[in-house]
N, C-alpha and C positions, 0 to 999 in steps of 0.2 A: 483299891478301887471300890467305890460304893455303888449300890444299885438302886434303881427306882422300884416302884410298886410292881412292875412287870417282871423284875429280875434282870432287866437289861442294864448294862453300865450306864451311869447317869449321863455321860457325855455322848451316848449313842442315841441320835435322834432318829426314831423309827421312820417318820414320814420323809425326812430329808434323805435317809439312806435308800428308801424305796424309790424315791424320785431319781436319785443318781443311777440306781440300777436300771431304771427305765429310760435313761438317756437325757433326762432334764438337766440342762446346763452343759450337755455334751453335744447334742444335735438340735438345731433350731428348726430348720426346714429340710426334711428329707426328700421332698418331692423332686427337685432337680436330679438327684442321684437315682431315684426310683424310675423316673422317666427314661433316663439314660440306660439303666439296666434292662427295663422292659423293652426298649427299642432294639437293644442288642439281641435279646433272646428272652422269652417268657420265663425260663428256668435257669437258675444259677446255683453253682456249688456254694454251700455255706449257709449260715444263719443270717438273718437281717443284720444283727449286731456285727457279725464277722465281715459282712460286705461293706459295712461302714467303718471297719477298723476299730471296733470297740468290743468290750465284754459286757454282756447283759444277761437277762434271765434265760435267753434261748441258747446261749453257748457256755453257760457256767457249769452245766452238768454233762452236756453232750458235745463232743468235738465237732468242729465245723466240717471235718472230713466225713462225718456220718449224717450230714443233713444237707438239704437243698432248699431253695426258696423260690416260690412261684409268684409271678408278678401280674399276669393278665387276668382280666375279669372272667372270661369264658372258662379257661381251664381251672380257675379257683372255684367257680360255681360248680363245675362238673365234679371236682374232687370232693366238695362238701356233700354232694348227692350220691356218692358211691362208698358207703361205709363198709361194704364187704372187702373193698380193696384198700381203703384208707381208714385205719383204725384211730380211735381217740384215746387208746389205752396208755399212751406214753405220758399222759398227765400225771400218772402215779409216780413217775420218776422224780419230779420236782416237789409235789405236794402231798403224795400219799401218806407219808409218815406223820404229818401234822394235821391234815384234814381228815383222813380216813377214806374209805371207798365211797365214791359218789358217782352220780349220773354222768359226770364229765368223762370218766374213763371207761364207760360201759359201751359195748357194741351189741348189735342184734345177735340173738333174740332177747337178751337180758335188758337192753336199753329201752325198747318200747314198752315193755311191761312195767319197768320201774318208772318211766316217764308218766304213764297213765296213773300211777299211784300219786304222783306229785302234782301234775298239771292242774288238777281241780282246785288247788290252793291259789292259782295264779290266773284264773280266767278273767276275761274283761269284766264280767258281772261282779266277781269278787273284788277286783280293783276299784270298781265304782263304789262298792261298799266301803273299802278302805279310805277312799277319798272323802266320802261323807262322814265317816266315823272319826277319823283322826288326822289324815294327811293334810287336808286343807288347814285345819287348826294349827298343826305344827308349823306349816309354812307361814301362815298369817302371823302367828306369834313371833316368829323369827324376823319377819320383815318389819312388823310394827316396832320391834325393839330398836331398829336402826333408822326408821323413817324420820323421827324428829331431828336426827343429826345432820341431814342434808348432804352427807358425804360418807364414803366408806369403801372398803375393798370387798366387792361382792364375791370374790373367790374365797378369801380367808374368813370374812365375817359372816358369810351366808352359805355358799355352796359346799364348803368343806364340812360343815356340821349337820346340815339338814338331812341328807340321806341316811346317815347312821342312826339318827333319832327316829326316823320312820321305820327302819328295819327293827330296831330295838322294841319300838312300840308294837309293831306287827307281831313279833314273836312273844311278847309278854316278858322280854328280858328286862332286868332291872337297869334303870338309866339314871340312878342318883348321881353317879359320877361318870358322865358320858365320855369325857375326855380320856379317862383311864381305860374305859371299856373299848373305845375306838382304837387306842394305841395297842391294846392287847390283841384285838382282832386283826389289826394290820400286821402285826408280827408274824401271823400264821403264813402269810404269802410273801414275806420279805426275805428273799434268799440271802441277803447280806447280813441278816441278824444271826448271832451265834445259834448253832443247832440246839443247844440245851435250853436257850431262852425261848426259841420257837416251840419246842416240845412242852415246856412249862406253861406257856400261854395256851397251847392247845388243850392241855389237861385241865387248866383252870376254866376255860370257856366251856369245855365238855362237861365239867361238873355242874356248872350253872344250868346248862341245857338239860342235863339228866334230871336235875331237881325239878325243873319245869315239866318234863315229861311225866315224872312220877305224880306230880300234882294234877296234870291234865288227864291222865288215865283214870284217876280217881274222881276228879271233878272237872269235866270239860268246860272250857270257856270259849269266848268268841275271838280266838286268836289263831295264828298260823300253827303253833305247836299242837293245838287241839285238832285242827283240820288234818295235820299229818298223822296224828295218833289214830284218827278215825278212818283214814283213807283205806280203801279196800278195792281189790281188783280180782275179778273172776273171769278166767279165760273160757271160751265156749268148749274147748277140748280138755279142760282141767276142772273137775268139780270142786277142788279146794279153793279156799279164799286166801288171797295173798295180802298181807299187811306189812307195813314198814316195821322193822325192828327198832329198838331203842338206839342201837349203834348206827343204823342208817339215818335216823332222824338227827342224831348228834352230828354226824358227818355232814349232812345237808346244811344244817344251820352254820356249822363252821365254814362251809363254802359260801353260803349266802351272805353272811355278815360282812366279811372284807370285800368279796367280789361285788356284791350289790352296791355297797356304799361307795367304794372307790370308782367304779365305772360310772355311776350316776353323777358323782362329783365332777369327774373329768368331762363327761358329756355336757353337763350344765355349764361349766366354765367355758368350754369351747363354743357352745351355742351362743352364750351371752357375748363372748368376744366377737363372734361373727356378726351378730346384730348390731352391737355397739360400734363396730368399725364400718358398718354399712347403714348409716342413719336413715337413708331413704327406705330401706327395707324394714328397719325397726319401726319407723313411723307408719308404714303400711300395716304392719301387724298390730300396732297400737290402735289404729283406726278400725281394723277389721279382724276380730279375733278368730274368724273362721279360717284365717291363713295360718294359724298356729300349727296344725298338724303338718302342713307341708314345710313350714319353717323348721320344725323339729327334724323331719326326715332329711332335709337338705343339710342341716347342721351335722347330723350323724354321718351322712355321706362325706361331707367336706372334711371333717376332722373327727374320726372315730376315736373313742377312748383307748382302744387296744388296736395296735397296728398289725399284729400277726396272730394266727392260731395254728397250732401244729397238728399234723396227722402222721401216722407211721404206716409204711407199706406192709400189708399182711402176707404178701408173697412177691416173688419176682414179677415185675410188671414194667410198664413204660409210661412216661408222662411227656406230653407234647413231643413225642418221637425220641425221647431219651430213655435208655434202660435205667430202671430203678430197682435195686436189689431189695429183697425182703429185709425188714427192720430199718430201712432208711427213713429218716424223718423228713417230711415235707412241710415247710413253713408256708402257710397261705397268707400272703401279704395283702390284707384287706385294704389298707390305705392306697396301695398301688392300684388294686383292682377298682376301687372307688374313683380313681382318677384316670381310668383307661380311656383315652380319646376315641377308641373304637366303639365305646358305648355312650359317652357323653360329649357333647360339644362344649368346648371351652371348660374342661373338667376342673381346672384349678380355681375357677371363679365360684364364689358363694352367691347363689341365685335361687331364692325361694320360689321364683316364678318359672323355673325350667320345667319342661314336661316331666311328670312323675315316672320314675322307673325304680325298680327294686335295687337296693344297694346291699353291701356285704357286711355291714357293721354289726348286725345281729347273727351273722352266719346264715346258713340256709340248709335245707335238707333235714334229715332226722334230728340233728343236734342244733337246730335253730334255737336261739336263746329262749329258755323257759320263761324268763322274766320280761318278755317283750312288751306285754301290756302294762306291767309294773313300771318299766322305765319310761314309756311314753306318757303314762299318767303323771309320774313324778315331775318330768320335765314340763309338761303342760301346766300343771298347777303352779309350779314355781314361777313360770313366766307370767301367768295370769295375775298372780298376787304381786309380783314385782311391778308390773305395768300399772296395776290398779292403785298401788300404795306408794309408789315412788314417782310422782309426776315429773315430767321432763327429765327422765333418766338419761344420762349421757356419760361417756368417758370423761374423766378429768383432763382437760386440755394441758394441764401442767405435768401430767404423769409422764415419766420417762420410759420409753421403749417397752410398752405393753405388748406382749406377744404370747403365742402358744409355743411350747417346746417339748421335746422328748422324741424318742426313737421307737421303742417297743410299746410305749404308752404316751399319750399326748395330753397336756394340761395347760390351761392359762393360769399360771401360778399366782398372778396378781391382776386384779381388775379394779383399779381406783376409779370411782365414779362420783358424780355429783347428781343431785336431784333437788327439787323444791321441797324443803323441809315441811313436814306436816305434823300436826299435833294429833296423835291418835288417842290421847287420854280424854 
């Protein structure tokens, strides 16, 4: 059996395997079952995959007997906001060996101090700079490449590649062979890949990042690695200055590259699907770009890229009246919470004009997504450039069965579209 450049067997398709793990091709529309479960009781024994009779990332390492899943908006939000009872530390079980120790698995008091060191790299002001410096150029170049064709698959031809290019450019990572780099990064979080292959990819990516750290500590540049190297935190009760170690920066970038690229790719395909299948709302956004922020938030609520996030009980407690023993995993079903009729009227409809309310797709509480401004900026710029440079953008009426699929993650795998071809040269 031969291997490719990542060390994986040649017949092992990294991206197809990851999509299978997430339920693509297994579950198409989970909402009817989720509504049924939530109506019965907001809390059920087992993982979301187990409750759908499948095996996924949530029950590959931990038995369904040792976890429960929460479906209602209010109890999910309350759980997010109580880190003393519901820890994030179990992330290390599935990803610790290949990613390293990151902010995802930290709890107070360690978590807020570490977050303060990192969050300066992802402020809205910094994202505005990224947009001006390189993000819009990356998007524009990608769209202009397909604009003269008059047709294409916006999932495979655009959304799949654009976010990883942005992250690579932000970090100063080499992108000469972006496809191989993307595959290597995806291996880190692909639980179906052989363990030795994942560890090899982690080591290779770590070596690349360590080389950049060495360069930036000697000669700072205008990139994310330089910001992380210079980040400093001083607590009023502690006279010492805390800085990120090399290992902490390497682990953070290992987390950022696959997580940031894949979630943005999935979010963008889902949002494009929503607008393309609701042409009246697409036309409203095309005519009035001030509607873009609310369209993005509605798309994230309607079809979040990740459907569940886990927490673990730090002590014996209870949840919605049910006893929960220490170390029990609680899966917070964001997709169900985002479609809770107790919070939203007609929750399964995509409606960019509905009254604004906070959703769960970025999480909430102390662990709210660190890249929230990054994600919103990437989605907005992508939509702006697509609408500007692909006139009369629409789904290809000849396309067969275009849809979003998946269980623990959701993606529109294919978006065959037509537009009025333009000569950008």
